[in-house]
N, C-alpha and C positions, 0 to 999 in steps of 0.2 A: 565871588571867589570860589573856585573850585576845591573839592575835597581832595587833599594830597593823597588820601589812601584809596581813592576810587579805582585807580588802575590796579593797584594791589589787590583790592577786594575783587575785582573781576577775575584775577588769576590765581587767587588762593582760597582755601578755607580756613577756619580756625579750629586747632586741634586741642581738645582737653585730655591731658595725660590722665587725670583722675577718672574720668568716665570711659576713657578710650574710644571717644567719638568724635566726629568732625561735624562742624556747623558753618553754615553760610553766615557772613558777616552781619547781615540784616537780622538773622535770628538770635543774635547775642546782645546782651545789654552791656554796651561799652567794652566789649571784648571778654566779658565774664561768661562762664558756662551757663546756659539757662537751666540745666538740671541741678548742678551742684554749687554753682557760684564761683569755682576756681577760676584762676587766670587761664586764658587760652593762648595759643601762639599761632601765628600765621605758617601755613604749610601749602605747599603746591597741591593742586587738586588730585594730580595722579598720586602722589605720595599719601595724602589723606585717604583716598579710596583704598590703596593698598594697605595701609595701617588698619583701616576699619575692618577689611576682610581678615587680615591676620589676627586681630584682636577677638573678632568674633570666633574664629576657629580655635583660638586659644583661651576662650572665657573661662570655662570650668573644666578642669581636669577630673578625669574619673576618681583620682584619689582624693580630691577636695569634696567631690560629691560623696563619696563613700564615708568620708570622715563625718561629714554633716549627718548622714544617715545613721551613723554609729551613735553620735551625740543625740540625736533625736530618740533612737531606740533605747538609749540608756534612760533619760529622763522621763519617757512615756511608759516605760515597762509597768506591769502590774497595775495598768489603769490609772497611773498617777496623772497622764495628760487629760484624761477626761475628767478627773476629780477636780484638777485646778480648773478646767474649763467651766465646770458646774459651779463651782464656788465663786469665781471671779464674773461669770456670766458676761463676757465681753460682747460687744456689738460687733461681731465678725464670725465668720464660718470656722469650724473646728480646725480645718486644714490651714487657714491663714494664721490663727492662733499658734497652733503647733510650729509652724515655720517661723514665726516672729519670736517665740520663746527659743526656739533652737538657735536663732541668730544672736539673741540676748545671751544664751549660755556660751555661745563660741566667742563672743566679745568679752564676757567675763573671764574666760580660760586666757584669752590673749592678754587681758589686763592683769591676771594674776589672782583674782578673788574666787575663781571657779576651778576645780581640779576634776579630772576624770580618772577613775582608777580603772584600767585596762589591763588584763593578764597578758603575759608575753606571748601566749598562744592561745588559739581559740578554745572556750570551754563551754561545756553545756550547762555549768552551773551558773546561773545568771547573777547570784550574789557576788561574783568575782568582777562584775561590772558595776561601777558605783559613781555617783556624783557627790563631791564635798564641797562646802562652801567655807571659805576662810571669813566671810562677812555676810551671814545669813539675812541681816537687816537690809543690806544693800540690795540683795537679790529680790526681797519683797517689795521693797520701794521701786526698784526698776520693773518688776512685774505689774505692779499697780499703774505706773507710768504708762507701761507699753500697752495696757488695755484701756487706758483712759478712766480708770477707776477713781476719779477726783473725789467722789463722795465717800470712798472707803478709806478707813485709816489702817495702817499695818498694826498688827498685834505685836507685842513684846514678849 
């Protein structure tokens, strides 16, 4: 018996809305995205190519990039990034560590347990820029998990 989707597979790609990428049918596992595991949907080859090009051009806006840079500058100021890195001694480069902690803090801000204090206008006084935690223990636990510090226990 022939595969009923074989003619469709020859004419379509599978599109993942989460990753914003297209895949050939044989590159997926039963129609699930090989990267994130989300469901994919069939899309004509031309449409998938155009969507892929458009999503690559729109991937990271300068505002999003600058926002992440500001978050990184706030948490690493006064050598705090290096101090965290030395204490935790993660098995990764400092730049990767810095990037992963920045992502963790952005996620925490999105979830509401991290807040950033930023003045309404740029200031030379760095103390006007600050990070605040509603749940410090959550940050410590997430930081240990992020660096794979399984043998370390958070302090209270």
